[in-house]
C-alpha positions as CSV (number, residue, x, y, z in Angstrom):
1,M,-4.4,2.7,24.9
2,K,-2.6,2.6,21.5
3,R,-3.2,1.0,18.1
4,I,-0.2,-0.6,16.5
5,T,-0.5,-1.0,12.8
6,A,2.3,-2.9,11.1
7,I,2.4,-3.4,7.3
8,V,4.9,-6.2,6.5
9,R,6.0,-8.6,3.8
10,P,3.6,-11.5,3.1
11,E,6.2,-14.1,4.0
12,K,6.4,-12.6,7.5
13,L,2.8,-13.5,8.3
14,E,3.3,-16.7,10.2
15,P,6.6,-15.8,11.9
16,L,5.2,-12.5,13.1
17,K,1.9,-14.1,14.2
18,E,3.8,-16.7,16.3
19,A,6.1,-14.0,17.8
20,L,3.1,-11.9,18.8
21,F,1.3,-14.9,20.4
22,A,4.5,-15.7,22.3
23,A,4.5,-12.1,23.5
24,K,1.1,-12.7,25.0
25,V,-0.9,-10.4,22.7
26,G,-4.6,-10.6,23.6
27,G,-5.8,-10.3,20.0
28,M,-5.0,-9.0,16.6
29,T,-6.6,-8.3,13.2
30,I,-4.7,-9.4,10.1
31,S,-5.6,-8.2,6.6
32,Q,-4.2,-8.9,3.1
33,V,-3.5,-5.5,1.5
34,N,-1.8,-4.0,-1.5
35,G,0.2,-0.8,-1.6
36,C,3.4,0.9,-2.6
37,G,6.1,2.9,-0.9
38,S,8.4,5.6,-2.1
39,Q,9.8,3.3,-4.9
40,H,6.3,3.3,-6.6
41,G,6.7,-0.2,-8.0
42,W,8.8,-1.6,-10.8
43,K,8.6,-2.5,-14.5
44,E,8.4,-6.0,-15.8
45,Y,7.8,-7.4,-19.3
46,Y,4.8,-9.6,-20.0
47,R,4.7,-11.1,-23.5
48,G,6.9,-8.4,-24.8
49,T,4.9,-5.5,-23.3
50,E,6.2,-3.3,-20.5
51,V,3.9,-3.5,-17.4
52,L,4.3,-1.2,-14.4
53,L,3.7,-3.1,-11.2
54,N,3.1,-0.5,-8.5
55,M,0.9,-2.3,-6.0
56,V,2.8,-4.7,-3.9
57,P,1.0,-7.4,-1.8
58,K,1.5,-6.8,2.0
59,V,0.0,-8.0,5.2
60,K,-1.4,-5.6,7.8
61,F,-1.4,-6.4,11.5
62,E,-3.6,-4.3,13.8
63,L,-3.3,-4.5,17.6
64,V,-4.9,-2.4,20.4
65,V,-2.7,-2.6,23.5
66,A,-2.1,-0.8,26.8
67,D,0.4,2.1,26.6
68,D,3.1,0.3,28.6
69,E,3.1,-2.6,26.1
70,V,3.8,-0.6,23.0
71,D,7.6,-0.4,23.1
72,G,8.0,-4.2,23.7
73,L,5.6,-5.1,20.9
74,V,7.2,-2.7,18.4
75,K,10.6,-4.3,19.2
76,V,9.0,-7.8,18.6
77,I,7.6,-6.7,15.3
78,T,10.8,-5.0,14.0
79,E,13.0,-7.9,15.0
80,T,10.7,-10.5,13.4
81,A,9.8,-8.6,10.2
82,R,13.1,-7.1,9.3
83,T,15.1,-8.5,6.4
84,G,17.2,-5.4,5.8
85,N,15.9,-4.9,2.3
86,V,13.7,-2.2,0.8
87,G,10.0,-3.1,1.3
88,D,10.2,-4.5,4.9
89,G,7.2,-2.3,5.8
90,K,6.2,0.3,8.3
91,I,4.8,0.5,11.9
92,F,2.3,3.2,12.9
93,V,1.4,3.8,16.5
94,S,-1.7,5.9,17.2
95,P,-3.8,6.7,20.3
96,I,-7.2,5.1,20.9
97,D,-9.8,7.2,22.7
98,E,-12.3,4.5,23.5
99,V,-12.9,0.8,23.2
100,I,-16.4,-0.7,23.6
101,R,-17.1,-4.4,23.7
102,I,-20.4,-4.8,21.8
103,R,-21.5,-8.0,23.7
104,T,-21.2,-6.6,27.2
105,D,-20.9,-2.9,26.7
106,E,-17.6,-2.9,28.7
107,R,-15.5,0.1,28.0
108,G,-11.8,0.9,28.2
109,E,-8.9,-1.6,28.6
110,S,-11.2,-4.2,30.0
111,A,-13.0,-4.3,26.6
112,V,-9.8,-5.2,24.8
């Protein structure tokens, strides 16, 4: 099993959620997060004072899926979330050693 973590623009929340449901994803966790990439923010002026805005609002999707589903879901995420501009986000894929359903004590892929 793998965990797919995608950090995307806030305006991609609904389109990406719908695309993942259409791809038959069993479940996902979505969080509102803040962060910065290599650009480290930008400067704006508020009432004549320069302000450094270095934490940008983003949306984080987390999915735990079978190994054979990863490539297809990464493709769905990239095609849906891509605008072609800086700040489109990142996708991280990492292994999951164990999943345990608390209610039934099921383990492994059946617990997902």
